[in-house]
C-alpha positions in Angstrom: 0.0 0.0 0.0 2.8 2.4 0.8 4.4 1.8 -2.6 1.1 2.7 -4.3 0.7 5.9 -2.3 4.4 6.9 -3.0 4.1 6.1 -6.7 0.8 8.0 -7.1 2.3 11.0 -5.3 5.4 11.0 -7.6 3.3 10.7 -10.7 1.0 13.6 -9.7 3.9 15.8 -8.7 5.6 15.2 -12.1 2.3 15.7 -14.0 1.3 19.0 -12.4 3.6 21.3 -14.5 1.9 20.0 -17.7 -1.2 21.8 -16.6 0.4 25.2 -16.1 -0.2 28.3 -18.2 2.3 30.9 -19.2 1.6 34.1 -17.3 3.5 37.3 -17.4 6.2 37.1 -14.7 7.9 40.5 -15.3 8.7 42.9 -18.1 11.2 45.6 -19.2 10.1 48.3 -18.9 8.3 47.2 -15.8 4.5 47.1 -15.6 3.1 50.5 -14.7 6.6 52.1 -14.6 7.8 55.4 -15.9 11.1 55.4 -17.8 13.1 58.5 -18.6 14.1 57.5 -22.1 12.5 55.4 -24.8 13.4 51.7 -24.6 14.8 50.1 -27.7 12.7 47.0 -27.1 10.0 45.6 -24.9 11.0 42.3 -23.2 8.5 40.0 -21.4 9.3 37.0 -19.2 6.7 34.3 -18.6 6.2 31.8 -15.9 6.4 28.9 -18.4 8.2 28.2 -21.6 6.4 29.6 -24.7 6.2 28.9 -28.4 7.6 32.2 -29.9 6.3 31.3 -33.4 2.7 31.3 -32.1 3.1 34.3 -29.6 2.9 38.0 -30.2 3.4 41.4 -28.6 1.7 44.7 -29.7 2.8 48.1 -28.5 0.4 51.0 -29.0 0.6 54.7 -28.2 -2.2 56.7 -26.6 -4.0 57.0 -30.0 -3.8 53.2 -30.5 -1.2 53.4 -33.2 1.3 50.5 -33.3 4.9 51.6 -32.4 6.8 48.4 -32.8 9.5 48.2 -35.5 9.6 44.4 -36.1 8.2 41.1 -35.1 8.3 39.5 -31.7 10.9 36.9 -31.2 12.3 34.9 -28.3 12.7 31.5 -26.7 12.4 29.7 -23.5 10.4 32.0 -21.2 11.2 35.2 -22.9 9.5 37.2 -25.7 10.8 40.6 -27.1 9.9 43.1 -29.7 11.9 46.2 -31.0 10.1 49.5 -30.8 10.6 52.8 -32.6 11.9 55.8 -30.6 9.0 56.6 -28.3 8.2 60.2 -27.5 6.9 61.0 -24.0 3.5 59.4 -23.4 1.7 56.3 -22.2 2.1 53.0 -24.1 0.0 49.9 -23.9 1.7 46.5 -24.3 -0.7 43.7 -25.5 0.6 40.1 -25.4 -0.7 36.8 -26.5 1.3 33.6 -25.9 1.1 29.9 -26.5 2.9 27.9 -23.9 4.7 24.7 -24.8 1.9 22.7 -23.2 -0.5 24.4 -25.8 -2.3 26.7 -23.4 -3.0 30.2 -24.7 -2.9 33.2 -22.4 -3.1 36.9 -23.0 -2.9 40.2 -21.2 -1.8 43.8 -21.3 -0.2 46.5 -19.3 0.9 50.1 -19.6 4.1 52.0 -19.1 5.1 55.6 -19.5 8.0 57.4 -21.2 8.8 60.8 -19.8 9.4 62.7 -16.6 
């Protein structure tokens, strides 16, 4: 009986990461932060490995105009996108990712450039 309980516990412990979703862990610029100068790129880190080919980042200014200057790329738990030189203002980052376990997650946050 003890072997069955131990085996079941190990199997469940190993299987649990397969049910995880990739959520935003942190970002650069940081979520809600104000930066003095325009960043060259937006970098996002996720809680799980992602499939970059099926993941995206959009960066929009206050008027809703896209300000990225390329496609999102990355690997592992990171996704990044280059941006044009951003004048002072508030920017919205919209992300959609597919984790390696095929779960889709999405979200958004804002940051500000300026004093």
